Every structure is written in C-alpha cells, then in structure tokens.
C-alpha positions as CSV (number, residue, x, y, z in Angstrom):
1,M,0.0,0.0,0.0
2,W,1.2,3.5,-0.7
3,A,0.2,6.9,0.6
4,R,0.1,10.3,-1.0
5,V,0.5,13.2,1.6
6,A,-0.5,16.7,0.5
7,S,0.2,19.5,3.0
8,F,-1.8,22.7,3.2
9,E,-1.4,26.0,5.2
10,G,-4.2,28.5,5.9
11,G,-7.7,28.1,4.7
12,D,-10.9,27.4,6.8
13,T,-10.9,24.1,8.5
14,E,-14.5,24.4,9.8
15,R,-15.8,25.3,6.3
16,L,-13.7,22.5,4.8
17,R,-15.4,20.0,7.1
18,E,-18.9,21.4,6.3
19,M,-18.2,21.1,2.7
20,N,-16.9,17.6,2.9
21,E,-20.0,16.6,4.9
22,E,-22.4,18.3,2.4
23,R,-20.7,16.6,-0.5
24,M,-20.8,13.2,1.2
25,E,-24.5,13.6,2.0
26,A,-25.2,14.6,-1.6
27,G,-23.2,11.7,-3.1
28,E,-20.9,14.3,-4.8
29,M,-17.7,13.2,-3.2
30,G,-16.0,12.1,-6.6
31,A,-12.9,10.5,-5.1
32,P,-10.1,9.6,-7.5
33,E,-10.2,6.2,-9.0
34,G,-8.2,3.6,-7.0
35,M,-8.2,5.5,-3.8
36,R,-8.8,3.0,-0.9
37,K,-9.3,5.5,2.0
38,A,-8.4,9.0,3.1
39,L,-7.6,10.9,6.3
40,L,-7.5,14.6,6.9
41,L,-5.4,15.7,9.8
42,A,-5.3,19.2,11.3
43,T,-3.3,21.0,13.7
44,P,-5.2,22.2,16.9
45,D,-5.4,25.7,15.6
46,G,-6.5,24.6,12.1
47,S,-3.6,26.5,10.4
48,R,-2.1,23.4,8.8
49,R,-3.5,20.1,7.4
50,L,-2.3,17.0,5.9
51,F,-4.5,15.1,3.4
52,V,-3.4,11.6,3.3
53,T,-4.8,9.3,0.7
54,F,-4.1,5.5,0.3
55,F,-3.7,3.4,-2.9
56,D,-2.5,0.0,-3.9
57,D,0.5,1.1,-5.8
58,Q,2.4,4.2,-7.1
59,E,0.8,3.8,-10.6
60,A,-2.7,4.3,-9.0
61,I,-1.4,7.5,-7.4
62,A,0.0,8.8,-10.6
63,A,-3.3,8.0,-12.4
64,A,-5.3,10.0,-9.7
65,E,-3.2,13.1,-9.9
66,A,-5.4,14.8,-12.4
67,R,-8.4,14.2,-10.3
68,F,-6.5,15.7,-7.3
69,E,-5.8,18.9,-9.4
70,S,-9.4,19.2,-10.4
71,M,-10.5,18.8,-6.7
72,G,-8.2,21.7,-5.9
73,D,-10.2,23.8,-8.7
74,E,-13.5,22.9,-7.0
75,I,-12.6,24.1,-3.5
76,P,-11.6,27.7,-3.3
77,E,-8.1,28.4,-1.7
78,E,-9.6,30.5,1.0
79,I,-11.2,27.2,2.2
80,R,-8.7,24.6,1.4
81,G,-5.7,26.6,2.0
82,R,-2.4,26.8,0.0
83,R,-0.9,23.4,-0.9
84,T,2.7,23.5,0.3
85,G,3.8,20.1,-0.8
86,V,2.9,16.6,-2.1
87,D,4.9,13.4,-1.1
88,V,4.4,9.7,-1.7
89,Y,5.3,7.1,0.9
90,E,5.2,3.3,1.1
91,V,3.0,2.2,3.9
92,L,5.3,-0.2,5.9
93,F,3.0,-0.8,8.8
94,E,-0.8,-0.6,9.3
95,G,-2.6,-1.8,12.4
96,S,-4.3,-1.0,15.7
97,L,-3.3,-1.6,19.2
C-alpha cells in the first residue's frame, strides 16, 4: 500500500469540514479512481492540514493526480488553504493496538 500526503497551510478548516459533509450527503464526493481511503489531519489551531490518501500502488497515485488537481479547482483556496507540498510514501505498517 502507498500513501500520498498533501500538505496545506491556511484556509478554513471548519468550512472545509462542512463542505466535505455536504458533498458526502449529496453523493458528490468524486474520489479519485483507485483511492482506498483518506484521512484529513489538522493542527489544533487549524492553520495546517495533511490530506493523506491510500492506494494499492504508485501507478494508481499517478493516475489519480489529474483528479486531485481538479479537486483543488473545486474548492476555493480560502477554504482549502495553500498546498505547500505533495509526497508519496510506502506504507510499511498498518494496524491498531
């Protein structure tokens, strides 16, 4: 399994949460093809976020890149924040204690 980690600064975490809930309820989420799951992490003050998405392989991540770019166009920067980086990691361990 592989993870794509996009980092963001600024934006409106509460409004982002509301938009996400609205889109899920309306069935308009439109996740990239091949994405297994997603996680959105935020600092306590909401000034920085990590959007972690999980895929079976690096090829699936590369294939999803165009959809990630269009998602950025669908959510205004004042809500999503400014993307400061994108990295890809191999998941070496997954589990619960």
